[in-house]
C-alpha positions, 0 to 999 in steps of 0.5 A, spaced: 244 879 503 240 876 497 243 873 492 241 878 486 242 884 491 249 882 492 250 880 484 247 888 483 253 890 488 258 887 485 256 889 478 255 895 480 262 896 484 266 892 477 262 898 473 265 903 477 272 900 477 271 899 469 268 906 469 274 910 473 279 908 470 276 910 463 274 903 461 282 901 460 281 894 462 276 889 459 270 889 463 268 882 463 275 881 466 273 885 472 266 883 472 269 876 473 274 878 478 270 881 482 265 876 482 270 870 484 273 875 490 266 878 493 261 872 490 263 866 491 257 863 494 253 865 489 248 860 487 245 863 480 252 867 477 248 866 471 243 872 473 250 877 474 252 875 467 246 876 464 246 883 467 254 885 466 253 883 458 247 886 457 249 892 461 255 892 456 252 890 450 247 896 450 251 901 454 251 906 448 243 905 448 243 907 456 247 912 455 243 916 450 237 915 455 240 918 460 242 924 457 235 925 454 232 923 462 236 928 465 238 933 460 241 938 466 246 933 467 252 932 462 253 924 462 261 925 464 259 930 470 255 925 473 258 921 479 260 915 477 256 911 481 249 914 479 251 913 471 252 906 473 246 906 478 242 908 472 245 904 466 244 897 471 237 900 472 235 902 465 237 896 463 233 891 467 227 896 466 228 896 458 232 890 456 231 885 461 226 879 462 220 882 467 217 875 469 225 875 472 225 882 474 219 886 474 219 893 472 218 896 480 223 891 483 229 893 478 227 901 480 227 899 487 233 895 487 236 901 483 235 906 489 237 902 495 244 902 491 244 909 489 243 910 497 247 905 499 253 907 494 252 913 492 252 920 494 246 924 499 242 925 493 243 919 489 237 916 491 232 921 489 236 922 482 236 915 481 228 915 483 227 920 479 231 919 472 228 911 472 220 914 474 221 918 468 223 912 463 218 908 467 212 912 465 214 914 458 214 905 458 207 905 461 204 911 456 207 908 450 203 901 452 197 905 453 198 908 447 199 902 443 
């Protein structure tokens, strides 16, 4: 498994744990523990920390985007995996350095995580939401 894919998997598992327990624990401690336990050989942990800190820093904005991109699915009714894959994917799509992670890579990684960890239709759902947001981004670029 590629290092960045492993980092994303650990981050997703950490977000799942944190979200499942209603955010009662300090997320940074959860991610730190999981990164130490499951990613001891990772050669670029700073990538994971950028993602983790970015998702948490932009959490309310990301949740707002999910609500507007998937209005038929109330955020609290989304499966925890799908909700957190979308948070990660949207963060990379909207806020991350696209020279480091191109938009289409962020979308593809999110779809793979959803397929691997989510339900039967998670990959399609994540693809639909991220695809909608990506198209809106592209339309804004051409309008400007």
